[in-house]
mmCIF entry with sequence, helices, sheets and N, C-alpha, C, O atoms, coordinates in Angstrom:
data_MODEL
# 
_entry.id   MODEL 
# 
_entity.id                         1 
_entity.type                       polymer 
_entity.pdbx_number_of_molecules   1 
# 
_entity_poly.entity_id                      1 
_entity_poly.type                           'polypeptide(L)' 
_entity_poly.nstd_linkage                   no 
_entity_poly.nstd_monomer                   no 
_entity_poly.pdbx_seq_one_letter_code       
;(UNK)(UNK)(UNK)(UNK)(UNK)(UNK)(UNK)(UNK)(UNK)(UNK)(UNK)(UNK)(UNK)(UNK)(UNK)(UNK)
(UNK)(UNK)(UNK)(UNK)(UNK)(UNK)(UNK)(UNK)(UNK)(UNK)(UNK)(UNK)(UNK)(UNK)(UNK)(UNK)
(UNK)(UNK)(UNK)(UNK)(UNK)(UNK)(UNK)(UNK)(UNK)
;
_entity_poly.pdbx_seq_one_letter_code_can   XXXXXXXXXXXXXXXXXXXXXXXXXXXXXXXXXXXXXXXXX 
_entity_poly.pdbx_strand_id                 A 
# 
loop_
_entity_poly_seq.entity_id 
_entity_poly_seq.num 
_entity_poly_seq.mon_id 
_entity_poly_seq.hetero 
1 1  UNK n 
1 2  UNK n 
1 3  UNK n 
1 4  UNK n 
1 5  UNK n 
1 6  UNK n 
1 7  UNK n 
1 8  UNK n 
1 9  UNK n 
1 10 UNK n 
1 11 UNK n 
1 12 UNK n 
1 13 UNK n 
1 14 UNK n 
1 15 UNK n 
1 16 UNK n 
1 17 UNK n 
1 18 UNK n 
1 19 UNK n 
1 20 UNK n 
1 21 UNK n 
1 22 UNK n 
1 23 UNK n 
1 24 UNK n 
1 25 UNK n 
1 26 UNK n 
1 27 UNK n 
1 28 UNK n 
1 29 UNK n 
1 30 UNK n 
1 31 UNK n 
1 32 UNK n 
1 33 UNK n 
1 34 UNK n 
1 35 UNK n 
1 36 UNK n 
1 37 UNK n 
1 38 UNK n 
1 39 UNK n 
1 40 UNK n 
1 41 UNK n 
# 
_struct_asym.id          A 
_struct_asym.entity_id   1 
# 
loop_
_struct_conf.conf_type_id 
_struct_conf.id 
_struct_conf.pdbx_PDB_helix_id 
_struct_conf.beg_label_comp_id 
_struct_conf.beg_label_asym_id 
_struct_conf.beg_label_seq_id 
_struct_conf.pdbx_beg_PDB_ins_code 
_struct_conf.end_label_comp_id 
_struct_conf.end_label_asym_id 
_struct_conf.end_label_seq_id 
_struct_conf.pdbx_end_PDB_ins_code 
_struct_conf.beg_auth_comp_id 
_struct_conf.beg_auth_asym_id 
_struct_conf.beg_auth_seq_id 
_struct_conf.end_auth_comp_id 
_struct_conf.end_auth_asym_id 
_struct_conf.end_auth_seq_id 
_struct_conf.pdbx_PDB_helix_class 
_struct_conf.details 
_struct_conf.pdbx_PDB_helix_length 
HELX_P HELX_P1 AA1 UNK A 8  ? UNK A 11 ? UNK A 8  UNK A 11 1 ? 4 
HELX_P HELX_P2 AA2 UNK A 34 ? UNK A 36 ? UNK A 34 UNK A 36 5 ? 3 
# 
_struct_conf_type.id          HELX_P 
_struct_conf_type.criteria    ? 
_struct_conf_type.reference   ? 
# 
_struct_sheet.id               AA1 
_struct_sheet.type             ? 
_struct_sheet.number_strands   4 
_struct_sheet.details          ? 
# 
loop_
_struct_sheet_order.sheet_id 
_struct_sheet_order.range_id_1 
_struct_sheet_order.range_id_2 
_struct_sheet_order.offset 
_struct_sheet_order.sense 
AA1 1 2 ? parallel      
AA1 2 3 ? anti-parallel 
AA1 3 4 ? anti-parallel 
# 
loop_
_struct_sheet_range.sheet_id 
_struct_sheet_range.id 
_struct_sheet_range.beg_label_comp_id 
_struct_sheet_range.beg_label_asym_id 
_struct_sheet_range.beg_label_seq_id 
_struct_sheet_range.pdbx_beg_PDB_ins_code 
_struct_sheet_range.end_label_comp_id 
_struct_sheet_range.end_label_asym_id 
_struct_sheet_range.end_label_seq_id 
_struct_sheet_range.pdbx_end_PDB_ins_code 
_struct_sheet_range.beg_auth_comp_id 
_struct_sheet_range.beg_auth_asym_id 
_struct_sheet_range.beg_auth_seq_id 
_struct_sheet_range.end_auth_comp_id 
_struct_sheet_range.end_auth_asym_id 
_struct_sheet_range.end_auth_seq_id 
AA1 1 UNK A 2  ? UNK A 4  ? UNK A 2  UNK A 4  
AA1 2 UNK A 38 ? UNK A 40 ? UNK A 38 UNK A 40 
AA1 3 UNK A 25 ? UNK A 29 ? UNK A 25 UNK A 29 
AA1 4 UNK A 18 ? UNK A 22 ? UNK A 18 UNK A 22 
# 
loop_
_atom_site.group_PDB 
_atom_site.id 
_atom_site.type_symbol 
_atom_site.label_atom_id 
_atom_site.label_alt_id 
_atom_site.label_comp_id 
_atom_site.label_asym_id 
_atom_site.label_entity_id 
_atom_site.label_seq_id 
_atom_site.pdbx_PDB_ins_code 
_atom_site.Cartn_x 
_atom_site.Cartn_y 
_atom_site.Cartn_z 
_atom_site.occupancy 
_atom_site.B_iso_or_equiv 
_atom_site.pdbx_formal_charge 
_atom_site.auth_seq_id 
_atom_site.auth_comp_id 
_atom_site.auth_asym_id 
_atom_site.auth_atom_id 
_atom_site.pdbx_PDB_model_num 
ATOM 1   N N  . UNK A 1 1  ? 16.385 10.803 16.424 1.00 0.00 ? 1  UNK A N  1 
ATOM 2   C CA . UNK A 1 1  ? 16.791 9.450  16.751 1.00 0.00 ? 1  UNK A CA 1 
ATOM 3   C C  . UNK A 1 1  ? 17.000 9.324  18.251 1.00 0.00 ? 1  UNK A C  1 
ATOM 4   O O  . UNK A 1 1  ? 17.666 10.153 18.872 1.00 0.00 ? 1  UNK A O  1 
ATOM 5   N N  . UNK A 1 2  ? 16.423 8.274  18.822 1.00 0.00 ? 2  UNK A N  1 
ATOM 6   C CA . UNK A 1 2  ? 16.567 8.029  20.245 1.00 0.00 ? 2  UNK A CA 1 
ATOM 7   C C  . UNK A 1 2  ? 17.852 7.267  20.501 1.00 0.00 ? 2  UNK A C  1 
ATOM 8   O O  . UNK A 1 2  ? 18.235 6.405  19.709 1.00 0.00 ? 2  UNK A O  1 
ATOM 9   N N  . UNK A 1 3  ? 18.523 7.580  21.604 1.00 0.00 ? 3  UNK A N  1 
ATOM 10  C CA . UNK A 1 3  ? 19.686 6.809  22.023 1.00 0.00 ? 3  UNK A CA 1 
ATOM 11  C C  . UNK A 1 3  ? 19.300 6.085  23.302 1.00 0.00 ? 3  UNK A C  1 
ATOM 12  O O  . UNK A 1 3  ? 18.957 6.710  24.305 1.00 0.00 ? 3  UNK A O  1 
ATOM 13  N N  . UNK A 1 4  ? 19.361 4.744  23.252 1.00 0.00 ? 4  UNK A N  1 
ATOM 14  C CA . UNK A 1 4  ? 18.859 3.953  24.378 1.00 0.00 ? 4  UNK A CA 1 
ATOM 15  C C  . UNK A 1 4  ? 19.905 2.950  24.829 1.00 0.00 ? 4  UNK A C  1 
ATOM 16  O O  . UNK A 1 4  ? 20.783 2.559  24.060 1.00 0.00 ? 4  UNK A O  1 
ATOM 17  N N  . UNK A 1 5  ? 19.799 2.531  26.105 1.00 0.00 ? 5  UNK A N  1 
ATOM 18  C CA . UNK A 1 5  ? 20.699 1.502  26.613 1.00 0.00 ? 5  UNK A CA 1 
ATOM 19  C C  . UNK A 1 5  ? 20.342 0.140  26.049 1.00 0.00 ? 5  UNK A C  1 
ATOM 20  O O  . UNK A 1 5  ? 21.220 -0.675 25.763 1.00 0.00 ? 5  UNK A O  1 
ATOM 21  N N  . UNK A 1 6  ? 19.040 -0.106 25.889 1.00 0.00 ? 6  UNK A N  1 
ATOM 22  C CA . UNK A 1 6  ? 18.589 -1.381 25.361 1.00 0.00 ? 6  UNK A CA 1 
ATOM 23  C C  . UNK A 1 6  ? 17.484 -1.124 24.355 1.00 0.00 ? 6  UNK A C  1 
ATOM 24  O O  . UNK A 1 6  ? 16.587 -0.319 24.602 1.00 0.00 ? 6  UNK A O  1 
ATOM 25  N N  . UNK A 1 7  ? 17.547 -1.804 23.225 1.00 0.00 ? 7  UNK A N  1 
ATOM 26  C CA . UNK A 1 7  ? 16.570 -1.563 22.166 1.00 0.00 ? 7  UNK A CA 1 
ATOM 27  C C  . UNK A 1 7  ? 15.410 -2.543 22.212 1.00 0.00 ? 7  UNK A C  1 
ATOM 28  O O  . UNK A 1 7  ? 14.500 -2.465 21.387 1.00 0.00 ? 7  UNK A O  1 
ATOM 29  N N  . UNK A 1 8  ? 15.433 -3.449 23.152 1.00 0.00 ? 8  UNK A N  1 
ATOM 30  C CA . UNK A 1 8  ? 14.396 -4.482 23.160 1.00 0.00 ? 8  UNK A CA 1 
ATOM 31  C C  . UNK A 1 8  ? 12.996 -3.908 23.321 1.00 0.00 ? 8  UNK A C  1 
ATOM 32  O O  . UNK A 1 8  ? 12.075 -4.309 22.609 1.00 0.00 ? 8  UNK A O  1 
ATOM 33  N N  . UNK A 1 9  ? 12.829 -2.966 24.257 1.00 0.00 ? 9  UNK A N  1 
ATOM 34  C CA . UNK A 1 9  ? 11.497 -2.390 24.478 1.00 0.00 ? 9  UNK A CA 1 
ATOM 35  C C  . UNK A 1 9  ? 11.082 -1.494 23.318 1.00 0.00 ? 9  UNK A C  1 
ATOM 36  O O  . UNK A 1 9  ? 9.901  -1.413 22.979 1.00 0.00 ? 9  UNK A O  1 
ATOM 37  N N  . UNK A 1 10 ? 12.063 -0.816 22.709 1.00 0.00 ? 10 UNK A N  1 
ATOM 38  C CA . UNK A 1 10 ? 11.732 0.076  21.595 1.00 0.00 ? 10 UNK A CA 1 
ATOM 39  C C  . UNK A 1 10 ? 11.343 -0.710 20.349 1.00 0.00 ? 10 UNK A C  1 
ATOM 40  O O  . UNK A 1 10 ? 10.568 -0.232 19.520 1.00 0.00 ? 10 UNK A O  1 
ATOM 41  N N  . UNK A 1 11 ? 11.887 -1.920 20.224 1.00 0.00 ? 11 UNK A N  1 
ATOM 42  C CA . UNK A 1 11 ? 11.608 -2.701 19.021 1.00 0.00 ? 11 UNK A CA 1 
ATOM 43  C C  . UNK A 1 11 ? 10.148 -3.130 18.959 1.00 0.00 ? 11 UNK A C  1 
ATOM 44  O O  . UNK A 1 11 ? 9.599  -3.329 17.875 1.00 0.00 ? 11 UNK A O  1 
ATOM 45  N N  . UNK A 1 12 ? 9.519  -3.272 20.127 1.00 0.00 ? 12 UNK A N  1 
ATOM 46  C CA . UNK A 1 12 ? 8.140  -3.746 20.153 1.00 0.00 ? 12 UNK A CA 1 
ATOM 47  C C  . UNK A 1 12 ? 7.126  -2.638 19.889 1.00 0.00 ? 12 UNK A C  1 
ATOM 48  O O  . UNK A 1 12 ? 5.924  -2.902 19.845 1.00 0.00 ? 12 UNK A O  1 
ATOM 49  N N  . UNK A 1 13 ? 7.589  -1.407 19.712 1.00 0.00 ? 13 UNK A N  1 
ATOM 50  C CA . UNK A 1 13 ? 6.641  -0.309 19.492 1.00 0.00 ? 13 UNK A CA 1 
ATOM 51  C C  . UNK A 1 13 ? 5.939  -0.401 18.151 1.00 0.00 ? 13 UNK A C  1 
ATOM 52  O O  . UNK A 1 13 ? 4.809  0.064  17.998 1.00 0.00 ? 13 UNK A O  1 
ATOM 53  N N  . UNK A 1 14 ? 6.617  -1.010 17.170 1.00 0.00 ? 14 UNK A N  1 
ATOM 54  C CA . UNK A 1 14 ? 6.036  -1.049 15.829 1.00 0.00 ? 14 UNK A CA 1 
ATOM 55  C C  . UNK A 1 14 ? 6.479  -2.334 15.152 1.00 0.00 ? 14 UNK A C  1 
ATOM 56  O O  . UNK A 1 14 ? 7.612  -2.776 15.341 1.00 0.00 ? 14 UNK A O  1 
ATOM 57  N N  . UNK A 1 15 ? 5.586  -2.946 14.355 1.00 0.00 ? 15 UNK A N  1 
ATOM 58  C CA . UNK A 1 15 ? 5.938  -4.231 13.758 1.00 0.00 ? 15 UNK A CA 1 
ATOM 59  C C  . UNK A 1 15 ? 6.915  -4.119 12.603 1.00 0.00 ? 15 UNK A C  1 
ATOM 60  O O  . UNK A 1 15 ? 7.488  -5.125 12.184 1.00 0.00 ? 15 UNK A O  1 
ATOM 61  N N  . UNK A 1 16 ? 7.120  -2.909 12.074 1.00 0.00 ? 16 UNK A N  1 
ATOM 62  C CA . UNK A 1 16 ? 8.033  -2.730 10.946 1.00 0.00 ? 16 UNK A CA 1 
ATOM 63  C C  . UNK A 1 16 ? 9.465  -2.422 11.378 1.00 0.00 ? 16 UNK A C  1 
ATOM 64  O O  . UNK A 1 16 ? 10.324 -2.181 10.529 1.00 0.00 ? 16 UNK A O  1 
ATOM 65  N N  . UNK A 1 17 ? 9.735  -2.427 12.678 1.00 0.00 ? 17 UNK A N  1 
ATOM 66  C CA . UNK A 1 17 ? 11.078 -2.109 13.157 1.00 0.00 ? 17 UNK A CA 1 
ATOM 67  C C  . UNK A 1 17 ? 12.044 -3.241 12.826 1.00 0.00 ? 17 UNK A C  1 
ATOM 68  O O  . UNK A 1 17 ? 11.725 -4.417 13.002 1.00 0.00 ? 17 UNK A O  1 
ATOM 69  N N  . UNK A 1 18 ? 13.228 -2.870 12.343 1.00 0.00 ? 18 UNK A N  1 
ATOM 70  C CA . UNK A 1 18 ? 14.269 -3.853 12.042 1.00 0.00 ? 18 UNK A CA 1 
ATOM 71  C C  . UNK A 1 18 ? 15.532 -3.501 12.827 1.00 0.00 ? 18 UNK A C  1 
ATOM 72  O O  . UNK A 1 18 ? 15.891 -2.331 12.960 1.00 0.00 ? 18 UNK A O  1 
ATOM 73  N N  . UNK A 1 19 ? 16.194 -4.526 13.340 1.00 0.00 ? 19 UNK A N  1 
ATOM 74  C CA . UNK A 1 19 ? 17.441 -4.348 14.084 1.00 0.00 ? 19 UNK A CA 1 
ATOM 75  C C  . UNK A 1 19 ? 18.609 -4.533 13.126 1.00 0.00 ? 19 UNK A C  1 
ATOM 76  O O  . UNK A 1 19 ? 18.714 -5.566 12.466 1.00 0.00 ? 19 UNK A O  1 
ATOM 77  N N  . UNK A 1 20 ? 19.486 -3.540 13.047 1.00 0.00 ? 20 UNK A N  1 
ATOM 78  C CA . UNK A 1 20 ? 20.586 -3.557 12.094 1.00 0.00 ? 20 UNK A CA 1 
ATOM 79  C C  . UNK A 1 20 ? 21.877 -3.217 12.819 1.00 0.00 ? 20 UNK A C  1 
ATOM 80  O O  . UNK A 1 20 ? 21.894 -2.330 13.673 1.00 0.00 ? 20 UNK A O  1 
ATOM 81  N N  . UNK A 1 21 ? 22.968 -3.920 12.486 1.00 0.00 ? 21 UNK A N  1 
ATOM 82  C CA . UNK A 1 21 ? 24.283 -3.599 13.049 1.00 0.00 ? 21 UNK A CA 1 
ATOM 83  C C  . UNK A 1 21 ? 25.096 -2.866 12.001 1.00 0.00 ? 21 UNK A C  1 
ATOM 84  O O  . UNK A 1 21 ? 25.310 -3.385 10.905 1.00 0.00 ? 21 UNK A O  1 
ATOM 85  N N  . UNK A 1 22 ? 25.549 -1.670 12.325 1.00 0.00 ? 22 UNK A N  1 
ATOM 86  C CA . UNK A 1 22 ? 26.384 -0.884 11.413 1.00 0.00 ? 22 UNK A CA 1 
ATOM 87  C C  . UNK A 1 22 ? 27.534 -0.275 12.192 1.00 0.00 ? 22 UNK A C  1 
ATOM 88  O O  . UNK A 1 22 ? 27.332 0.389  13.208 1.00 0.00 ? 22 UNK A O  1 
ATOM 89  N N  . UNK A 1 23 ? 28.768 -0.516 11.691 1.00 0.00 ? 23 UNK A N  1 
ATOM 90  C CA . UNK A 1 23 ? 29.979 0.053  12.281 1.00 0.00 ? 23 UNK A CA 1 
ATOM 91  C C  . UNK A 1 23 ? 30.056 -0.172 13.789 1.00 0.00 ? 23 UNK A C  1 
ATOM 92  O O  . UNK A 1 23 ? 30.433 0.732  14.534 1.00 0.00 ? 23 UNK A O  1 
ATOM 93  N N  . UNK A 1 24 ? 29.704 -1.363 14.235 1.00 0.00 ? 24 UNK A N  1 
ATOM 94  C CA . UNK A 1 24 ? 29.809 -1.707 15.649 1.00 0.00 ? 24 UNK A CA 1 
ATOM 95  C C  . UNK A 1 24 ? 28.701 -1.177 16.528 1.00 0.00 ? 24 UNK A C  1 
ATOM 96  O O  . UNK A 1 24 ? 28.704 -1.415 17.736 1.00 0.00 ? 24 UNK A O  1 
ATOM 97  N N  . UNK A 1 25 ? 27.747 -0.459 15.944 1.00 0.00 ? 25 UNK A N  1 
ATOM 98  C CA . UNK A 1 25 ? 26.607 0.037  16.724 1.00 0.00 ? 25 UNK A CA 1 
ATOM 99  C C  . UNK A 1 25 ? 25.351 -0.686 16.288 1.00 0.00 ? 25 UNK A C  1 
ATOM 100 O O  . UNK A 1 25 ? 25.258 -1.165 15.158 1.00 0.00 ? 25 UNK A O  1 
ATOM 101 N N  . UNK A 1 26 ? 24.393 -0.762 17.182 1.00 0.00 ? 26 UNK A N  1 
ATOM 102 C CA . UNK A 1 26 ? 23.128 -1.420 16.892 1.00 0.00 ? 26 UNK A CA 1 
ATOM 103 C C  . UNK A 1 26 ? 22.083 -0.340 16.644 1.00 0.00 ? 26 UNK A C  1 
ATOM 104 O O  . UNK A 1 26 ? 21.896 0.561  17.462 1.00 0.00 ? 26 UNK A O  1 
ATOM 105 N N  . UNK A 1 27 ? 21.406 -0.445 15.504 1.00 0.00 ? 27 UNK A N  1 
ATOM 106 C CA . UNK A 1 27 ? 20.409 0.552  15.131 1.00 0.00 ? 27 UNK A CA 1 
ATOM 107 C C  . UNK A 1 27 ? 19.046 -0.096 14.965 1.00 0.00 ? 27 UNK A C  1 
ATOM 108 O O  . UNK A 1 27 ? 18.935 -1.262 14.586 1.00 0.00 ? 27 UNK A O  1 
ATOM 109 N N  . UNK A 1 28 ? 18.011 0.682  15.257 1.00 0.00 ? 28 UNK A N  1 
ATOM 110 C CA . UNK A 1 28 ? 16.643 0.301  14.923 1.00 0.00 ? 28 UNK A CA 1 
ATOM 111 C C  . UNK A 1 28 ? 16.225 1.176  13.763 1.00 0.00 ? 28 UNK A C  1 
ATOM 112 O O  . UNK A 1 28 ? 16.275 2.401  13.869 1.00 0.00 ? 28 UNK A O  1 
ATOM 113 N N  . UNK A 1 29 ? 15.813 0.575  12.655 1.00 0.00 ? 29 UNK A N  1 
ATOM 114 C CA . UNK A 1 29 ? 15.331 1.377  11.545 1.00 0.00 ? 29 UNK A CA 1 
ATOM 115 C C  . UNK A 1 29 ? 13.913 0.956  11.206 1.00 0.00 ? 29 UNK A C  1 
ATOM 116 O O  . UNK A 1 29 ? 13.513 -0.187 11.423 1.00 0.00 ? 29 UNK A O  1 
ATOM 117 N N  . UNK A 1 30 ? 13.167 1.905  10.669 1.00 0.00 ? 30 UNK A N  1 
ATOM 118 C CA . UNK A 1 30 ? 11.786 1.647  10.304 1.00 0.00 ? 30 UNK A CA 1 
ATOM 119 C C  . UNK A 1 30 ? 11.486 2.436  9.037  1.00 0.00 ? 30 UNK A C  1 
ATOM 120 O O  . UNK A 1 30 ? 11.373 3.662  9.069  1.00 0.00 ? 30 UNK A O  1 
ATOM 121 N N  . UNK A 1 31 ? 11.358 1.722  7.917  1.00 0.00 ? 31 UNK A N  1 
ATOM 122 C CA . UNK A 1 31 ? 11.126 2.403  6.640  1.00 0.00 ? 31 UNK A CA 1 
ATOM 123 C C  . UNK A 1 31 ? 9.744  3.037  6.577  1.00 0.00 ? 31 UNK A C  1 
ATOM 124 O O  . UNK A 1 31 ? 9.562  4.099  5.982  1.00 0.00 ? 31 UNK A O  1 
ATOM 125 N N  . UNK A 1 32 ? 8.767  2.373  7.201  1.00 0.00 ? 32 UNK A N  1 
ATOM 126 C CA . UNK A 1 32 ? 7.388  2.844  7.097  1.00 0.00 ? 32 UNK A CA 1 
ATOM 127 C C  . UNK A 1 32 ? 7.169  4.081  7.953  1.00 0.00 ? 32 UNK A C  1 
ATOM 128 O O  . UNK A 1 32 ? 6.492  5.021  7.537  1.00 0.00 ? 32 UNK A O  1 
ATOM 129 N N  . UNK A 1 33 ? 7.750  4.077  9.164  1.00 0.00 ? 33 UNK A N  1 
ATOM 130 C CA . UNK A 1 33 ? 7.540  5.183  10.096 1.00 0.00 ? 33 UNK A CA 1 
ATOM 131 C C  . UNK A 1 33 ? 8.885  5.589  10.689 1.00 0.00 ? 33 UNK A C  1 
ATOM 132 O O  . UNK A 1 33 ? 9.259  5.097  11.754 1.00 0.00 ? 33 UNK A O  1 
ATOM 133 N N  . UNK A 1 34 ? 9.626  6.486  10.013 1.00 0.00 ? 34 UNK A N  1 
ATOM 134 C CA . UNK A 1 34 ? 11.005 6.785  10.417 1.00 0.00 ? 34 UNK A CA 1 
ATOM 135 C C  . UNK A 1 34 ? 11.157 7.409  11.793 1.00 0.00 ? 34 UNK A C  1 
ATOM 136 O O  . UNK A 1 34 ? 12.285 7.545  12.269 1.00 0.00 ? 34 UNK A O  1 
ATOM 137 N N  . UNK A 1 35 ? 10.088 7.789  12.445 1.00 0.00 ? 35 UNK A N  1 
ATOM 138 C CA . UNK A 1 35 ? 10.258 8.407  13.761 1.00 0.00 ? 35 UNK A CA 1 
ATOM 139 C C  . UNK A 1 35 ? 10.614 7.388  14.823 1.00 0.00 ? 35 UNK A C  1 
ATOM 140 O O  . UNK A 1 35 ? 10.928 7.769  15.951 1.00 0.00 ? 35 UNK A O  1 
ATOM 141 N N  . UNK A 1 36 ? 10.575 6.090  14.496 1.00 0.00 ? 36 UNK A N  1 
ATOM 142 C CA . UNK A 1 36 ? 10.936 5.063  15.457 1.00 0.00 ? 36 UNK A CA 1 
ATOM 143 C C  . UNK A 1 36 ? 12.427 4.723  15.406 1.00 0.00 ? 36 UNK A C  1 
ATOM 144 O O  . UNK A 1 36 ? 12.846 3.723  15.990 1.00 0.00 ? 36 UNK A O  1 
ATOM 145 N N  . UNK A 1 37 ? 13.239 5.538  14.717 1.00 0.00 ? 37 UNK A N  1 
ATOM 146 C CA . UNK A 1 37 ? 14.669 5.249  14.636 1.00 0.00 ? 37 UNK A CA 1 
ATOM 147 C C  . UNK A 1 37 ? 15.307 5.338  16.013 1.00 0.00 ? 37 UNK A C  1 
ATOM 148 O O  . UNK A 1 37 ? 14.967 6.206  16.818 1.00 0.00 ? 37 UNK A O  1 
ATOM 149 N N  . UNK A 1 38 ? 16.246 4.417  16.272 1.00 0.00 ? 38 UNK A N  1 
ATOM 150 C CA . UNK A 1 38 ? 16.939 4.433  17.561 1.00 0.00 ? 38 UNK A CA 1 
ATOM 151 C C  . UNK A 1 38 ? 18.335 3.857  17.386 1.00 0.00 ? 38 UNK A C  1 
ATOM 152 O O  . UNK A 1 38 ? 18.625 3.128  16.438 1.00 0.00 ? 38 UNK A O  1 
ATOM 153 N N  . UNK A 1 39 ? 19.196 4.220  18.351 1.00 0.00 ? 39 UNK A N  1 
ATOM 154 C CA . UNK A 1 39 ? 20.566 3.731  18.354 1.00 0.00 ? 39 UNK A CA 1 
ATOM 155 C C  . UNK A 1 39 ? 20.914 3.297  19.763 1.00 0.00 ? 39 UNK A C  1 
ATOM 156 O O  . UNK A 1 39 ? 20.474 3.906  20.738 1.00 0.00 ? 39 UNK A O  1 
ATOM 157 N N  . UNK A 1 40 ? 21.716 2.228  19.867 1.00 0.00 ? 40 UNK A N  1 
ATOM 158 C CA . UNK A 1 40 ? 22.082 1.740  21.198 1.00 0.00 ? 40 UNK A CA 1 
ATOM 159 C C  . UNK A 1 40 ? 23.405 2.337  21.640 1.00 0.00 ? 40 UNK A C  1 
ATOM 160 O O  . UNK A 1 40 ? 24.369 2.387  20.877 1.00 0.00 ? 40 UNK A O  1 
ATOM 161 N N  . UNK A 1 41 ? 23.435 2.796  22.907 1.00 0.00 ? 41 UNK A N  1 
ATOM 162 C CA . UNK A 1 41 ? 24.684 3.219  23.512 1.00 0.00 ? 41 UNK A CA 1 
ATOM 163 C C  . UNK A 1 41 ? 25.084 4.647  23.302 1.00 0.00 ? 41 UNK A C  1 
ATOM 164 O O  . UNK A 1 41 ? 26.133 5.072  23.787 1.00 0.00 ? 41 UNK A O  1 
# 
């Protein structure tokens, strides 16, 4: 999982990426291709 300051550029890498808020953190999840997972901060 990548840890990034901003997820905007990472979100455009794949069309299946979804932005999710969990426990005060922002996550990028991708069911089709899990290697695109990312977390902000």
